[in-house]
Steps between C-alpha positions, in 0.01 A plus 500: 500500500291742293809683371664167414199372303437835332862511379449166323139512376260754355164503679230736621470543875332676788692555823260600781637670811261465790394823674731566793770266367817577307832637625324711764231324700192701596193301594290787630153507344551190283314172527542142390227557243709783353789256454285238332331753271842619382589142406169432326511826304847405376363163386213667313737748332731220386221272379383777265842505332593132460358162399667306781541615858779380730493623860800501731412566862723522807370455856172695526521545123501121464180482701339768281620331181341172612171671582494672161578172322205338674257737327677641193691355206865443590726277291795464736538575868842533668465532876805590709457437874125566469334620820258210533576520871681740729712393795318497831705522819320193634563303180872548448539124460335543158825654379676162531818703544817311591764668722726539197216686328502765772876513473466566127269793573752657735778444246294672229411781745141484381382570854658847480295580189176375655567690823556828315164470324301383802527845657295637207220248536198571715251270665240640260713399200548150637127466563431613142746238374346228714150599391578502128680164523191348657269670248694405185604146590434308177318175445802314369297241313343768279829632361544375143821684408827313464668584829845491654557580868852585619567518873813528713537247777624751761211745449421656839193693383299248297536131592608308191270218608206719396630479142549124530137465605371740230686314225327176592158664453569674169428328170801596292769606743865426575694605807871576529646538849835679517737409782639784713283763330319758719165665434656762274676259267669777305693606811823339379649480152498119515132476587413768245680302231314184602167681488581650159570158350198334661273777371648487149464123478134526595393810307711442189536119469636523143841565662468223757764276342749784485440580866514141625848538646481860618419438867799283586586497869159625616281261696142497364237252608234431236160368597252394230 
């Protein structure tokens, strides 16, 4: 999505990479606070360069973006599958996943990707994630930024219902639920294209009319 938008618009940006993340995962000696500080430092660096700040946050990044927007000036907030909740084994019903949704996961082979990365995660890393989610959970009603939440309806990691509930509590927020999209929405070319267009419509509305027919054939549910 970043490469797509950057190819079409000229804007300043910061692109934080959380300690231990990237192509090679290494969570030894890093904490949830380290991850949040990386995000907040990127916000501060960007705010010194521009008059308006737009934040795009995916998963844990969406949680951090929301927390920052609660306390600092943010003009637009695009949250992609924000980690307002993480799936508990005893609360799998929160996923609201239909049998065909599981079938879609197997067809996309997303489980193979998740399985390959799970071997590099430790209990300590998961506990750090769980702790920072609890610590940085925002007060939705205090977020003033214009906000769009995008969430796939077959997300196995973050229940999309958590975004439905968050949207209802936020002052200036829309929610778009994408059918048959997993947690990592950019996993397929089709979902990446959908996400590109949704993001462009929201962040650069001057081209909204031009883009109005660009998502033909993709099922998107809009909640206002």
